KEGUNU-894928 format. One record per atom (N, C-alpha, C, O): residue in three letters; atom name; residue number from 1; y, z, x. Coordinates in steps of 0.1 Angstrom, whole numbers, always signed. Layout:
N
pt residu:ALA atome:CA num:NUM c2:Y c3:Z c1:X
...
This chain:
92
pt residu:MET atome:N num:1 c2:+950 c3:+823 c1:+1141
pt residu:MET atome:CA num:1 c2:+941 c3:+835 c1:+1137
pt residu:MET atome:C num:1 c2:+928 c3:+827 c1:+1130
pt residu:MET atome:O num:1 c2:+929 c3:+818 c1:+1122
pt residu:ARG atome:N num:2 c2:+916 c3:+832 c1:+1137
pt residu:ARG atome:CA num:2 c2:+905 c3:+828 c1:+1133
pt residu:ARG atome:C num:2 c2:+896 c3:+839 c1:+1123
pt residu:ARG atome:O num:2 c2:+897 c3:+851 c1:+1125
pt residu:MET atome:N num:3 c2:+888 c3:+835 c1:+1114
pt residu:MET atome:CA num:3 c2:+881 c3:+844 c1:+1105
pt residu:MET atome:C num:3 c2:+865 c3:+842 c1:+1103
pt residu:MET atome:O num:3 c2:+860 c3:+831 c1:+1104
pt residu:ARG atome:N num:4 c2:+860 c3:+850 c1:+1102
pt residu:ARG atome:CA num:4 c2:+844 c3:+851 c1:+1103
pt residu:ARG atome:C num:4 c2:+840 c3:+857 c1:+1087
pt residu:ARG atome:O num:4 c2:+844 c3:+868 c1:+1084
pt residu:PHE atome:N num:5 c2:+832 c3:+849 c1:+1080
pt residu:PHE atome:CA num:5 c2:+826 c3:+852 c1:+1068
pt residu:PHE atome:C num:5 c2:+817 c3:+863 c1:+1070
pt residu:PHE atome:O num:5 c2:+807 c3:+862 c1:+1077
pt residu:LEU atome:N num:6 c2:+821 c3:+877 c1:+1062
pt residu:LEU atome:CA num:6 c2:+812 c3:+888 c1:+1061
pt residu:LEU atome:C num:6 c2:+804 c3:+889 c1:+1050
pt residu:LEU atome:O num:6 c2:+792 c3:+894 c1:+1052
pt residu:GLY atome:N num:7 c2:+809 c3:+885 c1:+1038
pt residu:GLY atome:CA num:7 c2:+799 c3:+887 c1:+1029
pt residu:GLY atome:C num:7 c2:+809 c3:+885 c1:+1015
pt residu:GLY atome:O num:7 c2:+821 c3:+886 c1:+1014
pt residu:SER atome:N num:8 c2:+799 c3:+883 c1:+1006
pt residu:SER atome:CA num:8 c2:+804 c3:+882 c1:+991
pt residu:SER atome:C num:8 c2:+794 c3:+888 c1:+978
pt residu:SER atome:O num:8 c2:+782 c3:+888 c1:+978
pt residu:THR atome:N num:9 c2:+802 c3:+893 c1:+969
pt residu:THR atome:CA num:9 c2:+791 c3:+898 c1:+957
pt residu:THR atome:C num:9 c2:+791 c3:+887 c1:+945
pt residu:THR atome:O num:9 c2:+785 c3:+889 c1:+934
pt residu:SER atome:N num:10 c2:+798 c3:+873 c1:+948
pt residu:SER atome:CA num:10 c2:+800 c3:+865 c1:+939
pt residu:SER atome:C num:10 c2:+788 c3:+853 c1:+942
pt residu:SER atome:O num:10 c2:+781 c3:+853 c1:+952
pt residu:GLU atome:N num:11 c2:+788 c3:+846 c1:+934
pt residu:GLU atome:CA num:11 c2:+779 c3:+833 c1:+932
pt residu:GLU atome:C num:11 c2:+785 c3:+821 c1:+940
pt residu:GLU atome:O num:11 c2:+796 c3:+817 c1:+936
pt residu:ALA atome:N num:12 c2:+780 c3:+815 c1:+949
pt residu:ALA atome:CA num:12 c2:+786 c3:+803 c1:+954
pt residu:ALA atome:C num:12 c2:+795 c3:+802 c1:+963
pt residu:ALA atome:O num:12 c2:+800 c3:+792 c1:+967
pt residu:GLY atome:N num:13 c2:+798 c3:+816 c1:+966
pt residu:GLY atome:CA num:13 c2:+810 c3:+815 c1:+977
pt residu:GLY atome:C num:13 c2:+823 c3:+818 c1:+972
pt residu:GLY atome:O num:13 c2:+833 c3:+816 c1:+979
pt residu:ALA atome:N num:14 c2:+824 c3:+823 c1:+960
pt residu:ALA atome:CA num:14 c2:+836 c3:+821 c1:+953
pt residu:ALA atome:C num:14 c2:+842 c3:+839 c1:+957
pt residu:ALA atome:O num:14 c2:+836 c3:+846 c1:+964
pt residu:CYS atome:N num:15 c2:+850 c3:+841 c1:+952
pt residu:CYS atome:CA num:15 c2:+857 c3:+853 c1:+956
pt residu:CYS atome:C num:15 c2:+851 c3:+864 c1:+947
pt residu:CYS atome:O num:15 c2:+846 c3:+860 c1:+937
pt residu:PRO atome:N num:16 c2:+852 c3:+877 c1:+949
pt residu:PRO atome:CA num:16 c2:+859 c3:+885 c1:+961
pt residu:PRO atome:C num:16 c2:+848 c3:+882 c1:+974
pt residu:PRO atome:O num:16 c2:+836 c3:+880 c1:+972
pt residu:THR atome:N num:17 c2:+854 c3:+881 c1:+985
pt residu:THR atome:CA num:17 c2:+850 c3:+879 c1:+997
pt residu:THR atome:C num:17 c2:+855 c3:+887 c1:+1007
pt residu:THR atome:O num:17 c2:+866 c3:+892 c1:+1004
pt residu:LEU atome:N num:18 c2:+850 c3:+890 c1:+1018
pt residu:LEU atome:CA num:18 c2:+855 c3:+897 c1:+1030
pt residu:LEU atome:C num:18 c2:+853 c3:+891 c1:+1041
pt residu:LEU atome:O num:18 c2:+841 c3:+887 c1:+1042
pt residu:TYR atome:N num:19 c2:+861 c3:+888 c1:+1051
pt residu:TYR atome:CA num:19 c2:+863 c3:+879 c1:+1062
pt residu:TYR atome:C num:19 c2:+867 c3:+891 c1:+1075
pt residu:TYR atome:O num:19 c2:+876 c3:+900 c1:+1072
pt residu:GLU atome:N num:20 c2:+861 c3:+892 c1:+1087
pt residu:GLU atome:CA num:20 c2:+864 c3:+896 c1:+1097
pt residu:GLU atome:C num:20 c2:+873 c3:+887 c1:+1107
pt residu:GLU atome:O num:20 c2:+869 c3:+876 c1:+1111
pt residu:THR atome:N num:21 c2:+885 c3:+890 c1:+1112
pt residu:THR atome:CA num:21 c2:+894 c3:+881 c1:+1123
pt residu:THR atome:C num:21 c2:+891 c3:+884 c1:+1135
pt residu:THR atome:O num:21 c2:+883 c3:+893 c1:+1139
pt residu:ASP atome:N num:22 c2:+899 c3:+874 c1:+1143
pt residu:ASP atome:CA num:22 c2:+897 c3:+878 c1:+1159
pt residu:ASP atome:C num:22 c2:+906 c3:+885 c1:+1163
pt residu:ASP atome:O num:22 c2:+907 c3:+887 c1:+1176
pt residu:ARG atome:N num:23 c2:+913 c3:+892 c1:+1154
pt residu:ARG atome:CA num:23 c2:+925 c3:+902 c1:+1157
pt residu:ARG atome:C num:23 c2:+919 c3:+916 c1:+1154
pt residu:ARG atome:O num:23 c2:+927 c3:+925 c1:+1155
pt residu:GLY atome:N num:24 c2:+909 c3:+917 c1:+1152
pt residu:GLY atome:CA num:24 c2:+901 c3:+929 c1:+1147
pt residu:GLY atome:C num:24 c2:+906 c3:+937 c1:+1134
pt residu:GLY atome:O num:24 c2:+905 c3:+949 c1:+1133
pt residu:THR atome:N num:25 c2:+910 c3:+929 c1:+1125
pt residu:THR atome:CA num:25 c2:+914 c3:+930 c1:+1109
pt residu:THR atome:C num:25 c2:+904 c3:+926 c1:+1100
pt residu:THR atome:O num:25 c2:+894 c3:+920 c1:+1103
pt residu:ILE atome:N num:26 c2:+907 c3:+930 c1:+1086
pt residu:ILE atome:CA num:26 c2:+896 c3:+923 c1:+1076
pt residu:ILE atome:C num:26 c2:+906 c3:+917 c1:+1068
pt residu:ILE atome:O num:26 c2:+917 c3:+921 c1:+1065
pt residu:VAL atome:N num:27 c2:+901 c3:+906 c1:+1064
pt residu:VAL atome:CA num:27 c2:+908 c3:+897 c1:+1051
pt residu:VAL atome:C num:27 c2:+899 c3:+900 c1:+1038
pt residu:VAL atome:O num:27 c2:+887 c3:+899 c1:+1036
pt residu:VAL atome:N num:28 c2:+908 c3:+902 c1:+1029
pt residu:VAL atome:CA num:28 c2:+902 c3:+902 c1:+1015
pt residu:VAL atome:C num:28 c2:+905 c3:+890 c1:+1007
pt residu:VAL atome:O num:28 c2:+916 c3:+886 c1:+1007
pt residu:GLN atome:N num:29 c2:+896 c3:+884 c1:+1000
pt residu:GLN atome:CA num:29 c2:+898 c3:+874 c1:+991
pt residu:GLN atome:C num:29 c2:+896 c3:+878 c1:+977
pt residu:GLN atome:O num:29 c2:+885 c3:+882 c1:+975
pt residu:GLY atome:N num:30 c2:+902 c3:+877 c1:+970
pt residu:GLY atome:CA num:30 c2:+898 c3:+882 c1:+954
pt residu:GLY atome:C num:30 c2:+911 c3:+878 c1:+944
pt residu:GLY atome:O num:30 c2:+921 c3:+873 c1:+949
pt residu:LEU atome:N num:31 c2:+909 c3:+882 c1:+932
pt residu:LEU atome:CA num:31 c2:+920 c3:+880 c1:+923
pt residu:LEU atome:C num:31 c2:+932 c3:+889 c1:+927
pt residu:LEU atome:O num:31 c2:+931 c3:+901 c1:+930
pt residu:GLN atome:N num:32 c2:+941 c3:+883 c1:+926
pt residu:GLN atome:CA num:32 c2:+954 c3:+887 c1:+926
pt residu:GLN atome:C num:32 c2:+958 c3:+899 c1:+915
pt residu:GLN atome:O num:32 c2:+958 c3:+895 c1:+903
pt residu:VAL atome:N num:33 c2:+962 c3:+912 c1:+918
pt residu:VAL atome:CA num:33 c2:+964 c3:+921 c1:+906
pt residu:VAL atome:C num:33 c2:+978 c3:+918 c1:+900
pt residu:VAL atome:O num:33 c2:+988 c3:+918 c1:+908
pt residu:THR atome:N num:34 c2:+979 c3:+915 c1:+886
pt residu:THR atome:CA num:34 c2:+990 c3:+911 c1:+881
pt residu:THR atome:C num:34 c2:+994 c3:+921 c1:+870
pt residu:THR atome:O num:34 c2:+1005 c3:+920 c1:+865
pt residu:ASP atome:N num:35 c2:+986 c3:+929 c1:+866
pt residu:ASP atome:CA num:35 c2:+990 c3:+939 c1:+859
pt residu:ASP atome:C num:35 c2:+1002 c3:+949 c1:+861
pt residu:ASP atome:O num:35 c2:+1000 c3:+957 c1:+869
pt residu:ALA atome:N num:36 c2:+1013 c3:+949 c1:+854
pt residu:ALA atome:CA num:36 c2:+1026 c3:+954 c1:+858
pt residu:ALA atome:C num:36 c2:+1023 c3:+970 c1:+858
pt residu:ALA atome:O num:36 c2:+1028 c3:+975 c1:+868
pt residu:GLU atome:N num:37 c2:+1017 c3:+977 c1:+851
pt residu:GLU atome:CA num:37 c2:+1013 c3:+990 c1:+853
pt residu:GLU atome:C num:37 c2:+1007 c3:+993 c1:+865
pt residu:GLU atome:O num:37 c2:+1012 c3:+1001 c1:+873
pt residu:ALA atome:N num:38 c2:+993 c3:+984 c1:+870
pt residu:ALA atome:CA num:38 c2:+988 c3:+989 c1:+881
pt residu:ALA atome:C num:38 c2:+997 c3:+986 c1:+893
pt residu:ALA atome:O num:38 c2:+997 c3:+994 c1:+901
pt residu:LEU atome:N num:39 c2:+1004 c3:+976 c1:+894
pt residu:LEU atome:CA num:39 c2:+1015 c3:+971 c1:+904
pt residu:LEU atome:C num:39 c2:+1025 c3:+982 c1:+905
pt residu:LEU atome:O num:39 c2:+1028 c3:+986 c1:+916
pt residu:ALA atome:N num:40 c2:+1029 c3:+990 c1:+892
pt residu:ALA atome:CA num:40 c2:+1038 c3:+1000 c1:+898
pt residu:ALA atome:C num:40 c2:+1032 c3:+1012 c1:+905
pt residu:ALA atome:O num:40 c2:+1039 c3:+1021 c1:+910
pt residu:ASP atome:N num:41 c2:+1019 c3:+1013 c1:+907
pt residu:ASP atome:CA num:41 c2:+1010 c3:+1025 c1:+913
pt residu:ASP atome:C num:41 c2:+1012 c3:+1021 c1:+929
pt residu:ASP atome:O num:41 c2:+1009 c3:+1030 c1:+938
pt residu:LEU atome:N num:42 c2:+1016 c3:+1007 c1:+933
pt residu:LEU atome:CA num:42 c2:+1014 c3:+1006 c1:+947
pt residu:LEU atome:C num:42 c2:+1024 c3:+1012 c1:+955
pt residu:LEU atome:O num:42 c2:+1033 c3:+1015 c1:+947
pt residu:ARG atome:N num:43 c2:+1026 c3:+1014 c1:+967
pt residu:ARG atome:CA num:43 c2:+1036 c3:+1019 c1:+975
pt residu:ARG atome:C num:43 c2:+1038 c3:+1012 c1:+984
pt residu:ARG atome:O num:43 c2:+1028 c3:+1007 c1:+990
pt residu:ASP atome:N num:44 c2:+1053 c3:+1011 c1:+989
pt residu:ASP atome:CA num:44 c2:+1055 c3:+1007 c1:+1002
pt residu:ASP atome:C num:44 c2:+1050 c3:+995 c1:+1002
pt residu:ASP atome:O num:44 c2:+1040 c3:+993 c1:+1010
pt residu:VAL atome:N num:45 c2:+1054 c3:+982 c1:+993
pt residu:VAL atome:CA num:45 c2:+1049 c3:+969 c1:+993
pt residu:VAL atome:C num:45 c2:+1062 c3:+960 c1:+1001
pt residu:VAL atome:O num:45 c2:+1074 c3:+960 c1:+998
pt residu:LEU atome:N num:46 c2:+1054 c3:+953 c1:+1011
pt residu:LEU atome:CA num:46 c2:+1064 c3:+946 c1:+1018
pt residu:LEU atome:C num:46 c2:+1064 c3:+931 c1:+1012
pt residu:LEU atome:O num:46 c2:+1056 c3:+928 c1:+1003
pt residu:ASP atome:N num:47 c2:+1074 c3:+925 c1:+1017
pt residu:ASP atome:CA num:47 c2:+1079 c3:+911 c1:+1014
pt residu:ASP atome:C num:47 c2:+1063 c3:+905 c1:+1017
pt residu:ASP atome:O num:47 c2:+1056 c3:+911 c1:+1024
pt residu:GLY atome:N num:48 c2:+1059 c3:+893 c1:+1012
pt residu:GLY atome:CA num:48 c2:+1047 c3:+887 c1:+1017
pt residu:GLY atome:C num:48 c2:+1033 c3:+894 c1:+1014
pt residu:GLY atome:O num:48 c2:+1023 c3:+889 c1:+1017
pt residu:GLU atome:N num:49 c2:+1033 c3:+905 c1:+1008
pt residu:GLU atome:CA num:49 c2:+1022 c3:+915 c1:+1008
pt residu:GLU atome:C num:49 c2:+1019 c3:+912 c1:+991
pt residu:GLU atome:O num:49 c2:+1027 c3:+908 c1:+982
pt residu:THR atome:N num:50 c2:+1006 c3:+914 c1:+990
pt residu:THR atome:CA num:50 c2:+1001 c3:+914 c1:+976
pt residu:THR atome:C num:50 c2:+989 c3:+924 c1:+973
pt residu:THR atome:O num:50 c2:+983 c3:+929 c1:+983
pt residu:ALA atome:N num:51 c2:+985 c3:+925 c1:+961
pt residu:ALA atome:CA num:51 c2:+974 c3:+934 c1:+961
pt residu:ALA atome:C num:51 c2:+961 c3:+926 c1:+954
pt residu:ALA atome:O num:51 c2:+964 c3:+921 c1:+943
pt residu:VAL atome:N num:52 c2:+949 c3:+926 c1:+958
pt residu:VAL atome:CA num:52 c2:+937 c3:+919 c1:+954
pt residu:VAL atome:C num:52 c2:+928 c3:+932 c1:+948
pt residu:VAL atome:O num:52 c2:+928 c3:+944 c1:+951
pt residu:GLU atome:N num:53 c2:+921 c3:+925 c1:+941
pt residu:GLU atome:CA num:53 c2:+909 c3:+934 c1:+935
pt residu:GLU atome:C num:53 c2:+897 c3:+930 c1:+939
pt residu:GLU atome:O num:53 c2:+894 c3:+918 c1:+939
pt residu:VAL atome:N num:54 c2:+888 c3:+939 c1:+944
pt residu:VAL atome:CA num:54 c2:+874 c3:+936 c1:+949
pt residu:VAL atome:C num:54 c2:+863 c3:+945 c1:+943
pt residu:VAL atome:O num:54 c2:+868 c3:+957 c1:+942
pt residu:PRO atome:N num:55 c2:+853 c3:+945 c1:+938
pt residu:PRO atome:CA num:55 c2:+843 c3:+954 c1:+936
pt residu:PRO atome:C num:55 c2:+837 c3:+965 c1:+946
pt residu:PRO atome:O num:55 c2:+832 c3:+961 c1:+956
pt residu:ARG atome:N num:56 c2:+839 c3:+976 c1:+944
pt residu:ARG atome:CA num:56 c2:+832 c3:+988 c1:+954
pt residu:ARG atome:C num:56 c2:+822 c3:+982 c1:+961
pt residu:ARG atome:O num:56 c2:+822 c3:+981 c1:+974
pt residu:GLU atome:N num:57 c2:+811 c3:+976 c1:+953
pt residu:GLU atome:CA num:57 c2:+800 c3:+972 c1:+958
pt residu:GLU atome:C num:57 c2:+800 c3:+963 c1:+970
pt residu:GLU atome:O num:57 c2:+792 c3:+964 c1:+979
pt residu:LEU atome:N num:58 c2:+812 c3:+954 c1:+970
pt residu:LEU atome:CA num:58 c2:+812 c3:+947 c1:+981
pt residu:LEU atome:C num:58 c2:+814 c3:+954 c1:+994
pt residu:LEU atome:O num:58 c2:+808 c3:+952 c1:+1004
pt residu:ILE atome:N num:59 c2:+826 c3:+963 c1:+992
pt residu:ILE atome:CA num:59 c2:+831 c3:+968 c1:+1005
pt residu:ILE atome:C num:59 c2:+818 c3:+978 c1:+1008
pt residu:ILE atome:O num:59 c2:+815 c3:+978 c1:+1020
pt residu:THR atome:N num:60 c2:+812 c3:+986 c1:+1002
pt residu:THR atome:CA num:60 c2:+798 c3:+996 c1:+1004
pt residu:THR atome:C num:60 c2:+790 c3:+984 c1:+1011
pt residu:THR atome:O num:60 c2:+789 c3:+985 c1:+1023
pt residu:GLU atome:N num:61 c2:+784 c3:+974 c1:+1005
pt residu:GLU atome:CA num:61 c2:+776 c3:+965 c1:+1012
pt residu:GLU atome:C num:61 c2:+779 c3:+959 c1:+1027
pt residu:GLU atome:O num:61 c2:+771 c3:+957 c1:+1036
pt residu:ILE atome:N num:62 c2:+791 c3:+956 c1:+1027
pt residu:ILE atome:CA num:62 c2:+796 c3:+950 c1:+1040
pt residu:ILE atome:C num:62 c2:+797 c3:+961 c1:+1050
pt residu:ILE atome:O num:62 c2:+794 c3:+960 c1:+1062
pt residu:ALA atome:N num:63 c2:+801 c3:+973 c1:+1046
pt residu:ALA atome:CA num:63 c2:+802 c3:+986 c1:+1056
pt residu:ALA atome:C num:63 c2:+788 c3:+989 c1:+1059
pt residu:ALA atome:O num:63 c2:+786 c3:+993 c1:+1071
pt residu:ARG atome:N num:64 c2:+778 c3:+988 c1:+1053
pt residu:ARG atome:CA num:64 c2:+765 c3:+992 c1:+1060
pt residu:ARG atome:C num:64 c2:+759 c3:+980 c1:+1065
pt residu:ARG atome:O num:64 c2:+749 c3:+981 c1:+1071
pt residu:ARG atome:N num:65 c2:+765 c3:+966 c1:+1063
pt residu:ARG atome:CA num:65 c2:+759 c3:+958 c1:+1076
pt residu:ARG atome:C num:65 c2:+768 c3:+958 c1:+1087
pt residu:ARG atome:O num:65 c2:+764 c3:+956 c1:+1099
pt residu:VAL atome:N num:66 c2:+778 c3:+958 c1:+1086
pt residu:VAL atome:CA num:66 c2:+791 c3:+957 c1:+1096
pt residu:VAL atome:C num:66 c2:+793 c3:+970 c1:+1107
pt residu:VAL atome:O num:66 c2:+793 c3:+969 c1:+1119
pt residu:LEU atome:N num:67 c2:+795 c3:+982 c1:+1100
pt residu:LEU atome:CA num:67 c2:+798 c3:+992 c1:+1108
pt residu:LEU atome:C num:67 c2:+788 c3:+998 c1:+1113
pt residu:LEU atome:O num:67 c2:+777 c3:+999 c1:+1107
pt residu:PRO atome:N num:68 c2:+790 c3:+1005 c1:+1126
pt residu:PRO atome:CA num:68 c2:+777 c3:+1013 c1:+1132
pt residu:PRO atome:C num:68 c2:+775 c3:+1026 c1:+1126
pt residu:PRO atome:O num:68 c2:+784 c3:+1034 c1:+1124
pt residu:ASP atome:N num:69 c2:+761 c3:+1029 c1:+1123
pt residu:ASP atome:CA num:69 c2:+759 c3:+1041 c1:+1116
pt residu:ASP atome:C num:69 c2:+757 c3:+1053 c1:+1128
pt residu:ASP atome:O num:69 c2:+749 c3:+1052 c1:+1137
pt residu:ALA atome:N num:70 c2:+766 c3:+1061 c1:+1127
pt residu:ALA atome:CA num:70 c2:+763 c3:+1072 c1:+1135
pt residu:ALA atome:C num:70 c2:+753 c3:+1081 c1:+1137
pt residu:ALA atome:O num:70 c2:+751 c3:+1087 c1:+1148
pt residu:ALA atome:N num:71 c2:+744 c3:+1081 c1:+1125
pt residu:ALA atome:CA num:71 c2:+732 c3:+1090 c1:+1126
pt residu:ALA atome:C num:71 c2:+719 c3:+1079 c1:+1132
pt residu:ALA atome:O num:71 c2:+708 c3:+1083 c1:+1134
pt residu:SER atome:N num:72 c2:+721 c3:+1068 c1:+1133
pt residu:SER atome:CA num:72 c2:+710 c3:+1058 c1:+1136
pt residu:SER atome:C num:72 c2:+711 c3:+1059 c1:+1153
pt residu:SER atome:O num:72 c2:+721 c3:+1061 c1:+1160
pt residu:LYS atome:N num:73 c2:+700 c3:+1056 c1:+1156
pt residu:LYS atome:CA num:73 c2:+697 c3:+1054 c1:+1171
pt residu:LYS atome:C num:73 c2:+698 c3:+1042 c1:+1176
pt residu:LYS atome:O num:73 c2:+697 c3:+1039 c1:+1188
pt residu:HIS atome:N num:74 c2:+701 c3:+1032 c1:+1166
pt residu:HIS atome:CA num:74 c2:+700 c3:+1017 c1:+1169
pt residu:HIS atome:C num:74 c2:+714 c3:+1017 c1:+1174
pt residu:HIS atome:O num:74 c2:+722 c3:+1026 c1:+1172
pt residu:ALA atome:N num:75 c2:+716 c3:+1005 c1:+1181
pt residu:ALA atome:CA num:75 c2:+728 c3:+1002 c1:+1191
pt residu:ALA atome:C num:75 c2:+740 c3:+999 c1:+1179
pt residu:ALA atome:O num:75 c2:+737 c3:+999 c1:+1167
pt residu:PRO atome:N num:76 c2:+751 c3:+997 c1:+1183
pt residu:PRO atome:CA num:76 c2:+761 c3:+997 c1:+1171
pt residu:PRO atome:C num:76 c2:+760 c3:+979 c1:+1170
pt residu:PRO atome:O num:76 c2:+756 c3:+971 c1:+1179
pt residu:ALA atome:N num:77 c2:+766 c3:+976 c1:+1157
pt residu:ALA atome:CA num:77 c2:+766 c3:+963 c1:+1156
pt residu:ALA atome:C num:77 c2:+776 c3:+957 c1:+1164
pt residu:ALA atome:O num:77 c2:+787 c3:+963 c1:+1167
pt residu:ALA atome:N num:78 c2:+774 c3:+944 c1:+1169
pt residu:ALA atome:CA num:78 c2:+784 c3:+938 c1:+1178
pt residu:ALA atome:C num:78 c2:+795 c3:+930 c1:+1168
pt residu:ALA atome:O num:78 c2:+792 c3:+925 c1:+1157
pt residu:ASN atome:N num:79 c2:+806 c3:+930 c1:+1174
pt residu:ASN atome:CA num:79 c2:+821 c3:+924 c1:+1166
pt residu:ASN atome:C num:79 c2:+820 c3:+911 c1:+1167
pt residu:ASN atome:O num:79 c2:+817 c3:+909 c1:+1179
pt residu:ALA atome:N num:80 c2:+821 c3:+902 c1:+1161
pt residu:ALA atome:CA num:80 c2:+821 c3:+886 c1:+1165
pt residu:ALA atome:C num:80 c2:+832 c3:+884 c1:+1171
pt residu:ALA atome:O num:80 c2:+831 c3:+876 c1:+1180
pt residu:PHE atome:N num:81 c2:+842 c3:+891 c1:+1169
pt residu:PHE atome:CA num:81 c2:+856 c3:+887 c1:+1177
pt residu:PHE atome:C num:81 c2:+858 c3:+902 c1:+1184
pt residu:PHE atome:O num:81 c2:+856 c3:+913 c1:+1178
pt residu:PRO atome:N num:82 c2:+864 c3:+899 c1:+1198
pt residu:PRO atome:CA num:82 c2:+869 c3:+912 c1:+1204
pt residu:PRO atome:C num:82 c2:+883 c3:+919 c1:+1198
pt residu:PRO atome:O num:82 c2:+891 c3:+911 c1:+1194
pt residu:SER atome:N num:83 c2:+884 c3:+931 c1:+1199
pt residu:SER atome:CA num:83 c2:+896 c3:+934 c1:+1194
pt residu:SER atome:C num:83 c2:+908 c3:+932 c1:+1201
pt residu:SER atome:O num:83 c2:+909 c3:+936 c1:+1212
pt residu:SER atome:N num:84 c2:+917 c3:+926 c1:+1196
pt residu:SER atome:CA num:84 c2:+929 c3:+924 c1:+1206
pt residu:SER atome:C num:84 c2:+938 c3:+937 c1:+1209
pt residu:SER atome:O num:84 c2:+946 c3:+938 c1:+1218
pt residu:GLY atome:N num:85 c2:+936 c3:+946 c1:+1201
pt residu:GLY atome:CA num:85 c2:+945 c3:+960 c1:+1202
pt residu:GLY atome:C num:85 c2:+958 c3:+959 c1:+1198
pt residu:GLY atome:O num:85 c2:+965 c3:+968 c1:+1199
pt residu:GLY atome:N num:86 c2:+963 c3:+944 c1:+1193
pt residu:GLY atome:CA num:86 c2:+977 c3:+946 c1:+1191
pt residu:GLY atome:C num:86 c2:+980 c3:+945 c1:+1175
pt residu:GLY atome:O num:86 c2:+971 c3:+941 c1:+1168
pt residu:THR atome:N num:87 c2:+988 c3:+948 c1:+1172
pt residu:THR atome:CA num:87 c2:+993 c3:+948 c1:+1158
pt residu:THR atome:C num:87 c2:+991 c3:+935 c1:+1150
pt residu:THR atome:O num:87 c2:+997 c3:+926 c1:+1155
pt residu:PRO atome:N num:88 c2:+985 c3:+933 c1:+1141
pt residu:PRO atome:CA num:88 c2:+986 c3:+920 c1:+1136
pt residu:PRO atome:C num:88 c2:+1000 c3:+916 c1:+1126
pt residu:PRO atome:O num:88 c2:+1008 c3:+925 c1:+1121
pt residu:THR atome:N num:89 c2:+1002 c3:+904 c1:+1126
pt residu:THR atome:CA num:89 c2:+1013 c3:+901 c1:+1116
pt residu:THR atome:C num:89 c2:+1011 c3:+890 c1:+1105
pt residu:THR atome:O num:89 c2:+1003 c3:+881 c1:+1107
pt residu:ALA atome:N num:90 c2:+1017 c3:+890 c1:+1097
pt residu:ALA atome:CA num:90 c2:+1014 c3:+883 c1:+1083
pt residu:ALA atome:C num:90 c2:+1018 c3:+869 c1:+1086
pt residu:ALA atome:O num:90 c2:+1017 c3:+861 c1:+1076
pt residu:THR atome:N num:91 c2:+1021 c3:+863 c1:+1099
pt residu:THR atome:CA num:91 c2:+1024 c3:+850 c1:+1103
pt residu:THR atome:C num:91 c2:+1011 c3:+844 c1:+1109
pt residu:THR atome:O num:91 c2:+1011 c3:+832 c1:+1110
pt residu:GLY atome:N num:92 c2:+1000 c3:+853 c1:+1114
pt residu:GLY atome:CA num:92 c2:+989 c3:+846 c1:+1119
pt residu:GLY atome:C num:92 c2:+991 c3:+836 c1:+1129
pt residu:GLY atome:O num:92 c2:+982 c3:+829 c1:+1133
């Protein structure tokens, strides 16, 4: 799997950061959630999965830059990677 940097709200490229993969998915880099009460709110967590925390501003900023605006007359943003159409796996 290959990834392309989408953006970050932190200094010097530290987390939190979002990446686009060549499989048509998004990878989130951030601080792992370790609070037991918060983790108890998660549902259906599979082996190998974890939760990371990112600021809402990062998601909205990247969405503005990456996702096509349906109301806009501009052409949709091109993806760096074509969508594989397959189901991603954790093994990469």
